[in-house]
GUGU-603022 format. One record per residue (C-alpha): residue in three letters; x, y, z. Coordinates in Angstrom, 2 decimals. Layout:
<atoms>
{atom "ALA",{X,Y,Z}}
...
</atoms>
This chain:
<atoms>
{atom "UNK",{-121.90,148.08,14.72}}
{atom "UNK",{-119.17,146.90,12.25}}
{atom "UNK",{-118.00,145.61,8.95}}
{atom "UNK",{-117.95,141.97,9.25}}
{atom "UNK",{-121.42,141.72,10.95}}
{atom "UNK",{-123.31,143.16,7.87}}
{atom "UNK",{-121.14,140.84,6.28}}
{atom "UNK",{-122.65,136.90,8.40}}
{atom "UNK",{-125.81,138.95,8.54}}
{atom "UNK",{-126.38,139.01,4.11}}
{atom "UNK",{-124.88,135.86,3.96}}
{atom "UNK",{-126.83,134.91,6.16}}
{atom "UNK",{-130.04,136.08,4.16}}
{atom "UNK",{-128.27,134.52,1.09}}
{atom "UNK",{-128.25,130.80,2.84}}
{atom "UNK",{-132.24,132.07,3.79}}
{atom "UNK",{-133.14,128.33,5.22}}
{atom "UNK",{-137.22,128.93,6.06}}
{atom "UNK",{-135.87,129.41,9.95}}
{atom "UNK",{-135.10,132.11,9.16}}
{atom "UNK",{-136.93,134.10,7.20}}
{atom "UNK",{-139.38,133.13,10.14}}
{atom "UNK",{-136.63,134.69,12.86}}
{atom "UNK",{-135.97,138.02,10.36}}
{atom "UNK",{-139.46,138.31,10.35}}
{atom "UNK",{-139.52,138.19,14.17}}
{atom "UNK",{-137.48,140.86,14.39}}
{atom "UNK",{-137.96,143.66,12.10}}
{atom "UNK",{-134.32,145.32,13.45}}
{atom "UNK",{-132.45,143.51,11.45}}
{atom "UNK",{-134.77,143.31,8.36}}
{atom "UNK",{-133.61,147.40,9.15}}
{atom "UNK",{-130.33,147.28,8.44}}
{atom "UNK",{-130.38,146.53,4.37}}
{atom "UNK",{-132.94,147.48,2.46}}
{atom "UNK",{-132.29,145.35,0.08}}
{atom "UNK",{-133.00,142.41,2.95}}
{atom "UNK",{-136.82,144.32,3.45}}
{atom "UNK",{-136.95,144.17,-0.59}}
{atom "UNK",{-135.53,140.34,-1.16}}
{atom "UNK",{-137.97,139.00,1.61}}
{atom "UNK",{-141.26,140.61,0.15}}
{atom "UNK",{-140.89,139.55,-3.46}}
</atoms>
């Protein structure tokens, strides 16, 4: 996994739509890539 992939993931999270949040919920492996993403979705 390269930095650009992680960066794109973070950009998607920052501009997350409801559909993207649902997608992340259905793909927990993505959430595990960055602990802060999981925290953001939990709050």
